N, C-alpha and C positions, 0 to 999 in steps of 0.2 A: 328831867332826870325821874325815873320812877323808882330807883332804889338808892340807898346809900352805900358807900364803901363799907367794906367789912371792917371791923375793929381788930386790933391785935388779939384780944381773947378770942374772937370768932374764927382766927386764922392759925389757932394753936394745933400743934401736930397730933394727928390720930394714928397711933401705932398699927392699926389694922391694914394699913395699906404698905406694900413693899416696893422699894425702887425697882424699876425694870432693868436697870443696867447690872451685869454681874461685876464682881471684884476685878476679874480679868480685863473686862471691858474698860473699867473705870481705869486701871492702871495704863492701858494703851492710851486713852485720852489724854490723860495727864502726861505721860511720857512724850507724846507728840507735841503738846503745847510747850512743856518744859524745853523741847528741843528747838521750837521756834522762838523762845525766849520769853515766854509768858508763864509767870509763877502763878500756879493755880492749885486748887483742891477740887475733888469731886465731893459735893455734898447733896443732900435732900433739902428742898425748901418747899414751903406752901406757896401756892400761886393764888391768884385772885379767885379761884373757883373753890378755895379751901380744901383742895387735894394736894397730897405730897407728889413732887415731882423732881427728877433728876436735874441737877444745876451745877454750874461750874463757879466756883468762888474764885475772883481775880482781884488783882490791884485796882483801885479807882483809877489811877493813872493811864492804865492800859484799856480802859473802857472805851474810848473814841476809836481806837484802832479795831478792837475786837468787834465793835458795832459794825463799822464798815466791813469787815470781813464776813461777818454773819449776813449782812444785807447782800453781799456780793454771791454768797451761797443759797440765797432766798429761804433763810430759816426763819421761823417766827419765835420770838422769845419775849421774855419780861426782864427787866432789870430792878433789882432790889438793892437799895443801899444797906450797908452793914457797917459795924464799927470797925475801928482800927484801920482806916483807909481802904476798906475792902468792899467789893459789891459782888452780888450774885447773878449769874445769867441762868435765868429759869426757863427750861424747856416744857411749858405748859401743854404742847401738843404731844408730848410723850413720843418724841422721835425714838426709833431703834439705835442702839449703840453704834451699829454700823453705819448709819446715816450720819452720826456726829463724827465719827471717826474718819470718814470719807471727807466730810467738810473740813475738819480742823487740818487734815493733812495737805489741803490746798491753800492753807492761810500762808500769807507773807510773813517773814520775820518780823520781830518787834522792832520798830524804829527807834524807840526810846533809848534801849542800851544796845543797839547794834546786834540783837539777837542772842545776846550772851546773858546769863544770869550772873 
């Protein structure tokens, strides 16, 4: 191992970077996921490269199915555990919002609650 992992202090947010997804695109992504039965929020998170990236905050119980769906769409992502039974899916390759919209529209409905919130 040549380097150690970044500490939480080193991963602090730097406000000079701006998320690439517009508010309208974030609303579309969230609405599509909600219609599929996934409760989520669109957020900005720090990746392992210490840069801010667009992310989707979801319930931890939905992570296994969402990981499978993201694998099916061949998207590269990071998972980050968060408090209150939540986790975030960080898109560290800075995909365009249109790529994510196309991918989430192909997701299957949530099996845990029958696709209903």
